[in-house]
Structure formats: C-alpha cells, structure tokens
N, C-alpha and C positions, 0 to 999 in steps of 0.2 A: 422705816422698813423693819419688819420683824426679822430677828436673827434666825437662821436655820437651827432647828433642834437636833441634837446629836445624843444618842444613847450608846453606851458601850457595856459589854458584858465580858466576864472572864469565866469561861467554862472549864474544861479539863486541860489545864496547862499550868505554867509556872509563874505567871505574871510578868515575864520578861518583855512582852510586847507593850504592856502599859508602862513599864519602866522606860522603854525606848521612847515612848510618847513623852514621858516626863523629861527625858534627856534632850528634848528640843531646846531646853534652857530658855534663852530670851525669845526664841521663835514661838515658844508655847504661849507667851502673853499675847502675841498677835493672833494666833489661832483662837484662843479662848475669848478674845475680844470680838471675834467674828461669829461665834456660835453661842448657843445656849446648851450647856450640858444638862441633861435631864437625869437619867439613871446611869450610874457609873460606879465601878468599884473604887475609883479615885476618891469619891466622897463617901464611900462605905455605905451606899444605898442598897438596901436588901429587899425592897418592895419591887417586884417585877410586874407592876401594873403600868406598863409603858404608855406614855402619851404618844400621840401622833408625832412622828419625827421625819426629818428629811433624810438623815443618815443613821444607820445602825452599824456598830462595829463589834465584831466578834473576835475574841481571843480564845483559843483553846478548841479542842475537839469535843465531841459529844459521847460521853461514856455512861450516863445514867439517865433515869427517867425525868429527873428534875431539869437537867440540862436540855433534854429534848423538848420539854415544855417551854422553857425559857426561849429557846431558839425559835419555836413556832410562834410564840407571842411577839417576839421582836420582829419577825418577818411580816406579820400581819400589820404592824404599826409603822413600819419604815418604808419610805419610797425606794431607798437604795441600801443594800447591805454590802459591807466591806469586811473581808476576812483578813485578820492580821496574824502573821506568823505561820510557821510550818504545821503546827498542831491544827489550826483551823483550816488551813489550805489543803494539807495532805493527810491529816490525822496524827502526824508526828510520832514521837517516841511513845505516846500513849497506846498506839496500835500494837506494841510489842505483846500486849496481853491477849490479842485476838486469837492466838494459837493455843491458848490455855483455857480449858473449860472453866466457867465462872466458879463452880463449886470447888474445883481444885485450887484455883487462885485464892479464894477466900479462906479455905482450910489452911493453906500454906501460910498466908499472911497473918491469920489471927489465932491459929492453934499450933502449928508445927514449927514456928520459928524457934531458933535456938534460945532466944531470950524470953520466950513466952512461958509463963507459969499459969496453969489452970485457964488456958485460953478458951474463949467462947466466940462464936460468930455473933457480931452485933446485930440485934434485931430490935427495931423501934419504928413506930409508925412515921416518924419524921425523917428516917434515913431513906433516901431514894434507892430504888433497886438498880443494880448494874444492868446495862444492856448486854446482850450476848457478845457484841463487838463494839469497839470504839470506832466512830465514824467521823470523817471530815465533814464540815458543815454543808458543803455543796452536795453531799450524798443524801441530804435531808430536805434542804430548801434551796431555791435559786439564789446565787450570789452574783452581784454585778462587778465587784472589784476585789482583786486578790493582791495582797502585799506579803509575799513569802519572805522567809528568813527566820533564823532562830537565834535571837529575835531579829525582826527587820530593823534596819538602821533608822535612826531618827530622821535622816534625810529622805529615806523612802516613804516613811509615814507622812512627813511634812508634804512631800510632793503629791502623794495620793490625796491628802486632805485638801490641799490648795486646788487641785484639779476639780474635786467634787464641789467645793465652795464656788468655783467659777462656772459650775454647771456642765463640766466636762467629765465624761466617764471614758477612760481609755486604759489600754494595757500599760503596765509599768514599763518604762524604758529599761532595757537590760543593763545599761551602764550604771544605773543607780542600785541595782540588786547585786549584793555580794555577801559572802559569808566570812565572818571574822574568825 
C-alpha cells in the first residue's frame, strides 16, 4: 500500500511549529515511517511545485505575495489542509503590522532605524511584495484541521497527525491544547 504523501510549508512565522514536530523524538520515527514527506522546510526543499498529496500542513500566516501563491498551490494539490500554530490559525503576532501602512512600516524598518546608515528600501524582482494585511490561512483558503498553540505541543501535533492518518478529521480535544 502506498504511503500517504505529506507536504509542509513555513510561511510567515518563526519555525516553532516545525520544531515542535521534530520534538516528537521517538514518535517522529513512527510518523515518518507511515508517510512520505514531499515538500518540507525540514529537508530545505525550495521548489513549490507540489505533487498531489493527502495532507498539506501550513505553519505561519500569509504576509506577502509569494506566501499567498504557495498557499493557493498547496490547497490545489492536497486533499486535507492542516494549520499548525497561532500564526496560521489566527494570524498570530505577525498581524501586529496590520495597523501600520505598508510604506510607513518599510520606511521605519529600512531607513529610519537608529542603526541604519544610508538606508534604502529593498527593491528587487525576486523580493515578494508585502500584502496590505497579514492574514490567517483560513481567510484565504478552506482549512480542515486546526492545531493552535504557540507553538502547538508535540502531543497535539502527534494527535492531529495520527487522526488524519487513520482517516479521521476531528476537532482537537481541549485537554491536549495548552499554552506553555
């Protein structure tokens, strides 16, 4: 029997959710034996030409045009999407910039900081444009499973993955969700 394919992406966030995934320790071996990881930041894969997959996992909010494109591509290729962490689920700390006009934000960050000398706004064809607002992933595409937390605990991630691998999609039990 073919293993379910799983793709993960890290958008606008800190990588803490993927670190919690790696913190499954021995349990990680069981999960990795049951799936085929395709595209993932764990393997430093940067080509977002996603193959068809059973499960797509998103860490981070959407704050620029490249992240928006990655999210749409992942949604098209995955049967089920899972949002890991508060940034993906709610927008997280990244949404603090939503009340600052983009031009003001960029000017402060690249020209007016106290340590900046001869600052300029970075402009290059490969730099993705910022969106006017940072968005949680479900504000853009449908999401089937949410694993909140900052970061979610390894136990919460393991539970969600085991449920999906068993063909079940359910709400996370509140007893497994906690903030450290």
